[in-house]
N, CA, C and O of each residue as an XYZ file, in Angstrom:
752
protein
N       0.682    -11.154     15.928
C       0.709    -12.537     15.516
C       1.659    -12.662     14.325
O       1.451    -12.007     13.304
N       2.700    -13.494     14.441
C       3.636    -13.642     13.334
C       3.005    -14.392     12.166
O       2.127    -15.237     12.345
N       3.470    -14.063     10.985
C       3.002    -14.772      9.794
C       4.156    -15.594      9.240
O       5.322    -15.294      9.499
N       3.831    -16.618      8.485
C       4.873    -17.508      7.981
C       5.555    -16.937      6.739
O       5.100    -15.959      6.146
N       6.654    -17.576      6.371
C       7.441    -17.100      5.226
C       6.675    -17.195      3.910
O       6.891    -16.381      3.013
N       5.797    -18.164      3.785
C       5.013    -18.291      2.549
C       4.099    -17.078      2.368
O       3.942    -16.576      1.254
N       3.500    -16.611      3.457
C       2.633    -15.431      3.377
C       3.461    -14.184      3.099
O       3.045    -13.335      2.310
N       4.619    -14.058      3.727
C       5.498    -12.920      3.448
C       5.898    -12.911      1.972
O       5.930    -11.855      1.339
N       6.200    -14.077      1.435
C       6.560    -14.182      0.025
C       5.384    -13.777     -0.856
O       5.563    -13.074     -1.851
N       4.174    -14.221     -0.491
C       2.971    -13.847     -1.252
C       2.797    -12.336     -1.254
O       2.503    -11.748     -2.295
N       2.978    -11.692     -0.083
C       2.872    -10.230      0.000
C       3.881     -9.570     -0.925
O       3.530     -8.681     -1.701
N       5.144    -10.006     -0.843
C       6.210     -9.391     -1.643
C       5.975     -9.591     -3.144
O       6.188     -8.671     -3.933
N       5.543    -10.780     -3.534
C       5.267    -11.036     -4.953
C       4.092    -10.186     -5.423
O       4.140     -9.608     -6.509
N       3.040    -10.107     -4.615
C       1.881     -9.274     -4.974
C       2.296     -7.826     -5.160
O       1.882     -7.178     -6.121
N       3.113     -7.314     -4.246
C       3.569     -5.926     -4.329
C       4.464     -5.715     -5.542
O       4.300     -4.734     -6.267
N       5.412     -6.624     -5.771
C       6.311     -6.503     -6.919
C       5.560     -6.539     -8.237
O       5.844     -5.751     -9.140
N       4.604     -7.450     -8.353
C       3.795     -7.517     -9.575
C       2.972     -6.249     -9.757
O       2.821     -5.764    -10.878
N       2.434     -5.705     -8.653
C       1.646     -4.473     -8.736
C       2.499     -3.321     -9.264
O       2.063     -2.569    -10.135
N       3.707     -3.187     -8.737
C       4.608     -2.119     -9.180
C       4.902     -2.262    -10.663
O       4.815     -1.287    -11.410
N       5.247     -3.460    -11.095
C       5.555     -3.679    -12.515
C       4.339     -3.389    -13.396
O       4.475     -2.770    -14.451
N       3.151     -3.831    -12.971
C       1.945     -3.594    -13.768
C       1.620     -2.107    -13.876
O       1.258     -1.624    -14.949
N       1.751     -1.382    -12.763
C       1.451      0.055    -12.760
C       2.453      0.809    -13.637
O       2.061      1.664    -14.431
N       3.730      0.499    -13.499
C       4.739      1.169    -14.325
C       4.533      0.850    -15.806
O       4.701      1.725    -16.656
N       4.176     -0.379    -16.115
C       3.921     -0.764    -17.496
C       2.723      0.000    -18.069
O       2.774      0.481    -19.201
N       1.643      0.111    -17.281
C       0.468      0.881    -17.729
C       0.816      2.350    -17.947
O       0.264      3.003    -18.834
N       1.738      2.866    -17.130
C       2.133      4.271    -17.221
C       3.268      4.464    -18.228
O       3.866      5.537    -18.306
N       3.555      3.419    -18.991
C       4.566      3.443    -20.053
C       5.956      3.828    -19.522
O       6.698      4.583    -20.150
N       6.274      3.284    -18.350
C       7.607      3.463    -17.768
C       8.276      2.105    -17.703
O       7.602      1.076    -17.693
N       9.611      2.099    -17.660
C      10.368      0.842    -17.607
C       9.951      0.073    -16.362
O      10.241      0.482    -15.238
N       9.270     -1.044    -16.577
C       8.726     -1.789    -15.450
C       9.723     -2.759    -14.838
O       9.367     -3.504    -13.925
N      10.948     -2.769    -15.312
C      11.947     -3.669    -14.741
C      13.035     -2.942    -13.964
O      13.915     -3.590    -13.398
N      13.001     -1.614    -13.921
C      14.130     -0.899    -13.341
C      13.864     -0.347    -11.945
O      14.713     -0.468    -11.062
N      12.701      0.253    -11.737
C      12.451      0.917    -10.464
C      11.880     -0.035     -9.422
O      11.129     -0.956     -9.743
N      12.248      0.204     -8.185
C      11.719     -0.586     -7.088
C      11.108      0.317     -6.046
O      11.240      1.539     -6.110
N      10.432     -0.295     -5.077
C       9.815      0.464     -3.999
C      10.029     -0.249     -2.679
O      10.264     -1.456     -2.628
N       9.942      0.530     -1.616
C       9.896     -0.040     -0.282
C       8.434     -0.345     -0.007
O       7.581      0.533     -0.128
N       8.143     -1.572      0.359
C       6.782     -2.058      0.592
C       6.635     -2.384      2.075
O       7.520     -2.993      2.676
N       5.521     -1.978      2.654
C       5.266     -2.233      4.076
C       3.805     -2.619      4.237
O       2.924     -1.972      3.670
N       3.544     -3.660      4.999
C       2.170     -4.045      5.308
C       2.069     -4.261      6.809
O       2.936     -4.884      7.423
N       1.009     -3.742      7.383
C       0.847     -3.696      8.828
C      -0.566     -4.121      9.181
O      -1.518     -3.736      8.502
N      -0.711     -4.907     10.227
C      -2.038     -5.320     10.703
C      -2.534     -4.307     11.727
O      -1.804     -3.928     12.643
N      -3.765     -3.879     11.566
C      -4.398     -2.970     12.518
C      -5.639     -3.676     13.045
O      -6.635     -3.774     12.328
N      -5.606     -4.176     14.291
C      -6.750     -4.920     14.825
C      -8.038     -4.102     14.760
O      -8.013     -2.875     14.851
N      -9.156     -4.794     14.602
C     -10.449     -4.114     14.559
C     -10.719     -3.366     15.854
O     -11.327     -2.295     15.838
N     -10.276     -3.918     16.970
C     -10.399     -3.246     18.265
C      -8.992     -3.003     18.787
O      -8.449     -3.840     19.507
N      -8.390     -1.865     18.433
C      -7.032     -1.598     18.907
C      -7.016     -1.457     20.428
O      -7.995     -0.995     21.014
N      -5.914     -1.852     21.072
C      -5.800     -1.672     22.513
C      -5.803     -0.189     22.873
O      -5.712      0.670     21.996
N      -5.908      0.103     24.161
C      -5.975      1.503     24.586
C      -4.749      2.281     24.116
O      -4.872      3.448     23.744
N      -3.573      1.660     24.127
C      -2.385      2.290     23.547
C      -2.277      1.782     22.117
O      -1.686      0.733     21.861
N      -2.859      2.546     21.181
C      -2.972      2.111     19.798
C      -1.632      1.705     19.203
O      -1.586      0.807     18.363
N      -0.536      2.346     19.618
C       0.761      2.046     19.010
C       1.203      0.637     19.338
O       1.957      0.037     18.573
N       0.744      0.084     20.477
C       1.067     -1.302     20.791
C       0.252     -2.253     19.923
O       0.605     -3.425     19.789
N      -0.843     -1.757     19.330
C      -1.694     -2.583     18.485
C      -1.234     -2.668     17.045
O      -1.776     -3.460     16.274
N      -0.243     -1.870     16.662
C       0.264     -1.920     15.292
C       1.216     -3.108     15.151
O       2.239     -3.179     15.833
N       0.873     -4.024     14.272
C       1.676     -5.228     14.085
C       2.258     -5.257     12.683
O       1.545     -5.579     11.733
N       3.549     -4.923     12.528
C       4.145     -5.030     11.190
C       4.097     -6.483     10.725
O       4.518     -7.386     11.449
N       3.590     -6.701      9.532
C       3.523     -8.051      8.984
C       4.710     -8.348      8.083
O       5.256     -9.452      8.088
N       5.101     -7.335      7.305
C       6.201     -7.565      6.370
C       6.667     -6.228      5.806
O       5.876     -5.307      5.599
N       7.968     -6.150      5.564
C       8.547     -4.975      4.918
C       9.667     -5.473      4.030
O      10.502     -6.266      4.467
N       9.693     -5.020      2.796
C      10.762     -5.459      1.897
C      10.884     -4.521      0.707
O       9.982     -3.735      0.416
N      12.012     -4.622      0.030
C      12.236     -3.936     -1.240
C      11.670     -4.840     -2.326
O      11.963     -6.035     -2.342
N      10.867     -4.294     -3.232
C      10.293     -5.111     -4.301
C      10.520     -4.457     -5.651
O      10.668     -3.239     -5.748
N      10.545     -5.273     -6.685
C      10.664     -4.878     -8.088
C      12.118     -4.612     -8.444
O      12.985     -5.405     -8.076
N      12.416     -3.514     -9.152
C      13.742     -3.255     -9.707
C      14.745     -2.690     -8.724
O      14.464     -2.557     -7.533
N      15.947     -2.350     -9.251
C      17.031     -1.926     -8.376
C      17.672     -0.594     -8.761
O      18.612     -0.166     -8.092
N      17.196      0.079     -9.817
C      17.847      1.307    -10.262
C      17.864      2.402     -9.196
O      18.778      3.226     -9.177
N      16.876      2.421     -8.317
C      16.826      3.449     -7.268
C      17.082      2.864     -5.880
O      16.698      3.463     -4.875
N      17.725      1.705     -5.817
C      17.980      1.040     -4.532
C      18.851      1.891     -3.603
O      18.777      1.750     -2.383
N      19.663      2.760     -4.168
C      20.514      3.626     -3.344
C      19.684      4.563     -2.453
O      20.211      5.139     -1.501
N      18.391      4.715     -2.758
C      17.514      5.566     -1.947
C      16.748      4.763     -0.890
O      15.790      5.273     -0.308
N      17.153      3.528     -0.640
C      16.464      2.663      0.325
C      16.261      3.312      1.692
O      15.148      3.252      2.214
N      17.280      3.933      2.304
C      17.040      4.548      3.625
C      15.941      5.617      3.593
O      15.112      5.685      4.499
N      15.939      6.443      2.553
C      14.909      7.482      2.436
C      13.530      6.857      2.277
O      12.587      7.249      2.963
N      13.408      5.884      1.371
C      12.106      5.268      1.113
C      11.613      4.477      2.324
O      10.409      4.413      2.571
N      12.529      3.879      3.076
C      12.140      3.163      4.304
C      11.536      4.148      5.297
O      10.492      3.874      5.888
N      12.185      5.290      5.481
C      11.651      6.307      6.395
C      10.290      6.789      5.912
O       9.353      6.883      6.704
N      10.168      7.095      4.626
C       8.920      7.635      4.082
C       7.785      6.623      4.208
O       6.679      6.995      4.600
N       8.030      5.351      3.885
C       6.963      4.355      3.934
C       6.484      4.156      5.373
O       5.289      3.973      5.607
N       7.393      4.189      6.321
C       6.987      4.044      7.729
C       6.239      5.279      8.208
O       5.284      5.162      8.975
N       6.660      6.462      7.767
C       5.947      7.686      8.144
C       4.518      7.642      7.632
O       3.591      8.028      8.344
N       4.332      7.172      6.399
C       2.989      7.089      5.824
C       2.080      6.194      6.670
O       0.939      6.556      6.958
N       2.586      5.028      7.066
C       1.791      4.071      7.835
C       1.436      4.636      9.207
O       0.288      4.533      9.638
N       2.396      5.226      9.888
C       2.136      5.780     11.224
C       1.154      6.946     11.137
O       0.237      7.048     11.952
N       1.345      7.824     10.152
C       0.442      8.970      9.992
C      -0.972      8.502      9.665
O      -1.944      9.027     10.208
N      -1.087      7.509      8.772
C      -2.413      7.018      8.419
C      -3.091      6.351      9.613
O      -4.285      6.553      9.831
N      -2.353      5.564     10.384
C      -2.947      4.919     11.566
C      -3.454      5.964     12.551
O      -4.548      5.827     13.098
N      -2.666      7.003     12.776
C      -3.083      8.070     13.694
C      -4.311      8.801     13.149
O      -5.269      9.051     13.881
N      -4.274      9.139     11.868
C      -5.385      9.887     11.271
C      -6.638      9.032     11.071
O      -7.742      9.568     10.975
N      -6.477      7.729     11.009
C      -7.638      6.844     10.983
C      -8.412      7.001     12.291
O      -9.633      7.153     12.289
N      -7.693      6.962     13.389
C      -8.346      7.089     14.693
C      -8.872      8.499     14.940
O      -9.974      8.668     15.463
N      -8.095      9.506     14.567
C      -8.485     10.895     14.849
C      -9.536     11.440     13.885
O     -10.424     12.189     14.292
N      -9.437     11.067     12.606
C     -10.282     11.702     11.588
C     -11.013     10.723     10.668
O     -11.775     11.157      9.804
N     -10.805      9.430     10.830
C     -11.448      8.450      9.959
C     -10.806      8.306      8.591
O     -11.433      7.777      7.674
N      -9.561      8.767      8.429
C      -8.882      8.665      7.132
C      -8.636      7.206      6.750
O      -8.391      6.363      7.613
N      -8.702      6.918      5.453
C      -8.379      5.590      4.933
C      -7.252      5.656      3.903
O      -6.846      4.631      3.355
N      -6.751      6.861      3.643
C      -5.691      7.066      2.662
C      -4.716      8.122      3.173
O      -5.123      9.134      3.743
N      -3.421      7.874      2.962
C      -2.416      8.879      3.324
C      -2.592     10.142      2.491
O      -2.122     11.215      2.870
N      -3.272     10.010      1.354
C      -3.529     11.159      0.484
C      -4.315     12.235      1.229
O      -4.175     13.422      0.932
N      -5.133     11.833      2.187
C      -5.993     12.762      2.916
C      -5.211     13.673      3.861
O      -5.758     14.664      4.345
N      -3.940     13.358      4.133
C      -3.152     14.200      5.040
C      -1.766     14.500      4.474
O      -0.849     14.833      5.224
N      -1.612     14.384      3.174
C      -0.311     14.660      2.553
C      -0.059     16.156      2.489
O      -0.981     16.964      2.596
N       1.217     16.512      2.311
C       1.563     17.916      2.107
C       1.085     18.361      0.725
O       1.111     17.572     -0.218
N       0.649     19.621      0.595
C       0.201     20.121     -0.712
C       1.328     20.096     -1.743
O       2.504     20.208     -1.394
N       0.957     19.947     -3.017
C       1.945     19.872     -4.098
C       2.867     21.089     -4.143
O       4.049     20.959     -4.465
N       2.335     22.272     -3.823
C       3.126     23.493     -3.953
C       3.953     23.815     -2.703
O       4.628     24.844     -2.659
N       3.907     22.959     -1.706
C       4.665     23.208     -0.472
C       6.147     22.916     -0.702
O       6.507     21.900     -1.298
N       6.996     23.819     -0.224
C       8.430     23.611     -0.322
C       8.829     22.576      0.733
O       8.272     22.574      1.831
N       9.773     21.707      0.419
C      10.268     20.685      1.342
C       9.167     19.744      1.822
O       9.024     19.498      3.020
N       8.393     19.222      0.872
C       7.340     18.263      1.220
C       7.930     17.060      1.940
O       8.993     16.562      1.567
N       7.234     16.596      2.976
C       7.701     15.426      3.725
C       6.624     14.378      3.927
O       6.919     13.262      4.352
N       5.378     14.722      3.628
C       4.284     13.778      3.806
C       3.596     13.564      2.463
O       3.122     14.507      1.829
N       3.554     12.310      2.050
C       3.087     11.967      0.713
C       1.933     10.964      0.780
O       1.685     10.345      1.815
N       1.231     10.821     -0.362
C       0.259      9.752     -0.514
C       0.997      8.455     -0.778
O       2.219      8.438     -0.920
N       0.238      7.367     -0.843
C       0.864      6.079     -1.143
C       0.695      5.074     -0.027
O       1.509      4.162      0.109
N      -0.358      5.223      0.783
C      -0.675      4.255      1.840
C      -2.192      4.213      1.998
O      -2.871      5.228      1.846
N      -2.708      3.036      2.302
C      -4.146      2.908      2.466
C      -4.531      1.823      3.444
O      -3.754      0.913      3.732
N      -5.744      1.935      3.949
C      -6.334      0.943      4.849
C      -7.281      0.074      4.031
O      -8.121      0.589      3.294
N      -7.147     -1.238      4.160
C      -7.948     -2.175      3.385
C      -8.370     -3.365      4.233
O      -7.720     -3.692      5.226
N      -9.453     -4.006      3.838
C      -9.826     -5.308      4.378
C      -9.214     -6.356      3.464
O      -9.354     -6.276      2.244
N      -8.540     -7.332      4.044
C      -7.921     -8.403      3.268
C      -8.045     -9.708      4.041
O      -8.113     -9.707      5.271
N      -8.073    -10.813      3.320
C      -8.062    -12.122      3.953
C      -6.620    -12.541      4.181
O      -5.874    -12.792      3.235
N      -6.237    -12.612      5.455
C      -4.914    -13.095      5.840
C      -5.165    -14.208      6.854
O      -5.325    -13.929      8.042
N      -5.201    -15.471      6.401
C      -5.598    -16.574      7.272
C      -4.832    -16.645      8.602
O      -5.393    -17.050      9.620
N      -3.563    -16.254      8.591
C      -2.782    -16.304      9.836
C      -3.301    -15.342     10.899
O      -2.999    -15.502     12.082
N      -4.082    -14.339     10.484
C      -4.613    -13.355     11.429
C      -6.021    -13.715     11.903
O      -6.615    -12.985     12.697
N      -6.552    -14.828     11.422
C      -7.871    -15.260     11.851
C      -8.795    -15.486     10.668
O      -8.453    -15.166      9.530
N      -9.979    -16.044     10.949
C     -10.897    -16.412      9.873
C     -11.638    -15.228      9.246
O     -12.156    -15.333      8.134
N     -11.686    -14.121      9.951
C     -12.412    -12.957      9.432
C     -11.453    -12.050      8.667
O     -10.241    -12.119      8.873
N     -11.989    -11.191      7.774
C     -11.126    -10.231      7.082
C     -10.384     -9.350      8.092
O     -10.930     -8.974      9.129
N      -9.156     -9.037      7.772
C      -8.309     -8.225      8.645
C      -8.119     -6.837      8.057
O      -8.080     -6.663      6.839
N      -8.002     -5.851      8.942
C      -7.655     -4.499      8.489
C      -6.142     -4.434      8.366
O      -5.414     -4.699      9.322
N      -5.684     -4.080      7.183
C      -4.245     -3.931      6.965
C      -3.963     -2.563      6.363
O      -4.746     -2.041      5.569
N      -2.844     -2.000      6.754
C      -2.336     -0.775      6.142
C      -1.244     -1.198      5.182
O      -0.309     -1.903      5.564
N      -1.362     -0.770      3.939
C      -0.364     -1.084      2.925
C       0.226      0.232      2.449
O      -0.504      1.178      2.153
N       1.547      0.287      2.378
C       2.224      1.510      1.941
C       3.370      1.157      1.003
O       3.981      0.092      1.101
N       3.641      2.086      0.089
C       4.784      1.959     -0.807
C       5.424      3.320     -0.991
O       4.761      4.355     -0.931
N       6.730      3.297     -1.216
C       7.454      4.522     -1.490
C       8.593      4.214     -2.445
O       9.340      3.256     -2.248
N       8.720      5.029     -3.480
C       9.799      4.858     -4.445
C       9.419      5.318     -5.842
O      10.287      5.531     -6.689
N       8.115      5.472     -6.086
C       7.635      5.937     -7.384
C       7.037      7.322     -7.184
O       7.177      7.898     -6.105
N       6.369      7.873     -8.205
C       5.657      9.117     -7.939
C       4.407      8.773     -7.125
O       4.015      7.609     -7.046
N       3.792      9.778     -6.527
C       2.690      9.518     -5.587
C       1.539      8.724     -6.185
O       1.039      7.792     -5.555
N       1.111      9.080     -7.397
C      -0.011      8.361     -7.998
C       0.365      6.916     -8.322
O      -0.475      6.022     -8.224
N       1.613      6.682     -8.705
C       2.072      5.314     -8.955
C       2.170      4.527     -7.650
O       1.778      3.361     -7.601
N       2.689      5.154     -6.595
C       2.699      4.494     -5.282
C       1.273      4.129     -4.874
O       1.011      3.001     -4.456
N       0.355      5.086     -4.998
C      -1.043      4.871     -4.626
C      -1.667      3.742     -5.452
O      -2.335      2.867     -4.902
N      -1.452      3.763     -6.757
C      -1.997      2.722     -7.631
C      -1.406      1.357     -7.285
O      -2.120      0.354     -7.291
N      -0.114      1.313     -6.986
C       0.539      0.046     -6.618
C      -0.007     -0.490     -5.303
O      -0.179     -1.699     -5.143
N      -0.278      0.404     -4.366
C      -0.875      0.007     -3.089
C      -2.245     -0.623     -3.340
O      -2.547     -1.689     -2.803
N      -3.066      0.030     -4.147
C      -4.417     -0.479     -4.442
C      -4.355     -1.827     -5.148
O      -5.123     -2.733     -4.825
N      -3.450     -1.966     -6.104
C      -3.334     -3.216     -6.848
C      -2.825     -4.341     -5.947
O      -3.240     -5.490     -6.101
N      -1.940     -4.024     -5.019
C      -1.484     -5.022     -4.045
C      -2.642     -5.462     -3.159
O      -2.813     -6.655     -2.907
N      -3.434     -4.511     -2.687
C      -4.604     -4.842     -1.856
C      -5.566     -5.731     -2.641
O      -6.121     -6.683     -2.091
N      -5.763     -5.426     -3.916
C      -6.647     -6.230     -4.758
C      -6.099     -7.647     -4.908
O      -6.854     -8.618     -4.859
N      -4.791     -7.763     -5.090
C      -4.163     -9.070     -5.252
C      -4.278     -9.900     -3.971
O      -4.518    -11.106     -4.029
N      -4.108     -9.259     -2.827
C      -4.184     -9.964     -1.546
C      -5.634    -10.216     -1.145
O      -5.989    -11.311     -0.709
N      -6.471     -9.178     -1.300
C      -7.849     -9.256     -0.811
C      -8.843     -9.802     -1.800
O      -9.872    -10.349     -1.406
N      -8.556     -9.665     -3.077
C      -9.444    -10.185     -4.093
C     -10.605     -9.262     -4.419
O     -10.731     -8.162     -3.881
N     -11.434     -9.741     -5.305
C     -12.561     -8.971     -5.814
C     -13.587     -8.660     -4.719
O     -14.369     -7.719     -4.860
N     -13.594     -9.427     -3.645
C     -14.595     -9.239     -2.587
C     -14.506     -7.861     -1.945
O     -15.497     -7.367     -1.409
N     -13.343     -7.238     -1.991
C     -13.140     -5.956     -1.305
C     -12.958     -4.800     -2.283
O     -12.361     -3.780     -1.939
N     -13.467     -4.957     -3.489
C     -13.231     -3.977     -4.550
C     -13.818     -2.604     -4.234
O     -13.250     -1.594     -4.647
N     -14.922     -2.538     -3.522
C     -15.538     -1.246     -3.201
C     -14.586     -0.374     -2.368
O     -14.451      0.822     -2.625
N     -13.933     -0.973     -1.379
C     -12.968     -0.223     -0.573
C     -11.773      0.240     -1.378
O     -11.231      1.317     -1.131
N     -11.363     -0.569     -2.336
C     -10.232     -0.210     -3.194
C     -10.621      0.964     -4.098
O      -9.843      1.904     -4.261
N     -11.807      0.914     -4.680
C     -12.258      2.034     -5.523
C     -12.428      3.309     -4.688
O     -12.111      4.401     -5.160
N     -12.920      3.180     -3.467
C     -13.040      4.337     -2.577
C     -11.662      4.942     -2.309
O     -11.493      6.160     -2.371
N     -10.687      4.099     -2.014
C      -9.312      4.546     -1.783
C      -8.786      5.328     -2.986
O      -8.213      6.405     -2.820
N      -8.975      4.796     -4.193
C      -8.465      5.450     -5.403
C      -9.216      6.742     -5.725
O      -8.646      7.654     -6.325
N     -10.487      6.829     -5.332
C     -11.251      8.050     -5.607
C     -10.746      9.226     -4.774
O     -10.901     10.377     -5.184
N     -10.152      8.964     -3.624
C      -9.637     10.038     -2.762
C      -8.544     10.827     -3.478
O      -8.488     12.052     -3.371
N      -7.677     10.126     -4.207
C      -6.600     10.795     -4.946
C      -6.972     11.015     -6.415
O      -6.153     11.487     -7.204
N      -8.203     10.673     -6.775
C      -8.649     10.783     -8.171
C      -7.648     10.067     -9.080
O      -7.202     10.613    -10.089
N      -7.308      8.840     -8.703
C      -6.226      8.102     -9.336
C      -6.737      7.271    -10.518
O      -7.142      6.120    -10.359
N      -6.706      7.875    -11.689
C      -7.163      7.211    -12.912
C      -6.246      6.036    -13.249
O      -6.720      4.983    -13.676
N      -4.943      6.208    -13.060
C      -3.987      5.123    -13.318
C      -4.332      3.910    -12.463
O      -4.328      2.782    -12.957
N      -4.630      4.132    -11.189
C      -5.001      3.033    -10.304
C      -6.278      2.345    -10.748
O      -6.374      1.119    -10.703
N      -7.270      3.133    -11.180
C      -8.523      2.545    -11.668
C      -8.258      1.680    -12.907
O      -8.824      0.596    -13.044
N      -7.392      2.169    -13.808
C      -7.038      1.393    -14.998
C      -6.331      0.093    -14.616
O      -6.591     -0.959    -15.200
N      -5.444      0.174    -13.640
C      -4.705     -1.015    -13.195
C      -5.650     -2.051    -12.591
O      -5.524     -3.243    -12.870
N      -6.590     -1.604    -11.772
C      -7.554     -2.532    -11.166
C      -8.432     -3.156    -12.245
O      -8.709     -4.355    -12.211
N      -8.866     -2.345    -13.196
C      -9.707     -2.867    -14.281
C      -8.945     -3.930    -15.077
O      -9.487     -4.998    -15.361
N      -7.695     -3.640    -15.437
C      -6.890     -4.597    -16.194
C      -6.643     -5.867    -15.374
O      -6.626     -6.968    -15.926
N      -6.457     -5.721    -14.095
C      -6.180     -6.850    -13.211
C      -7.430     -7.699    -13.006
O      -7.320     -8.898    -12.751
N      -8.610     -7.102    -13.112
C      -9.875     -7.796    -12.854
C     -10.416     -8.534    -14.081
O     -11.307     -9.375    -13.966
N      -9.871     -8.211    -15.247
C     -10.355     -8.851    -16.475
C     -10.003    -10.333    -16.473
O      -8.931    -10.713    -16.002
N     -10.900    -11.178    -16.998
C     -10.573    -12.604    -17.065
C      -9.353    -12.829    -17.957
O      -9.196    -12.186    -18.994
N      -8.503    -13.745    -17.535
C      -7.295    -14.088    -18.321
C      -7.701    -14.973    -19.489
O      -8.514    -15.886    -19.339
N      -7.126    -14.694    -20.653
C      -7.451    -15.503    -21.854
C      -6.543    -16.705    -21.930
O      -6.654    -17.504    -22.860
């Protein structure tokens, strides 16, 4: 089901703000680095050929431009994360790419964290909460993971906070927990 440009813009703004907030919390230049952002709808009842059930909702470059020259690499990585997570969700019940990433000490790592499965309200997909896979690539793994969680929080709201905290606990992502806490505080 296609989504309108206003929703795509909302996704991109949510992702861009998440990246800037996470980099700022991590005391990194929040205006320079960007990421490849991908969001995909995964129906609650996927068809028998699950790959036909994957519906890309939006993909874009968000935030800064200092690492834009790596766009082809980050595009490949973000798509690999989403496909791997979708497969491992069905095979093993995974909700985070962190659960199937390559170990830190492995030479020539190719599979990284930075993607998660979340419930979010996307009115164009129907009145009930939708399962979406959100992935980012362009920062370090914990920053990608934290940005993914913060984007899910921005799109899904406080109603789905338990799933977001579960996602962050898989990678033991303290930065992500701090970002969610800061994002959840009432604005003065």
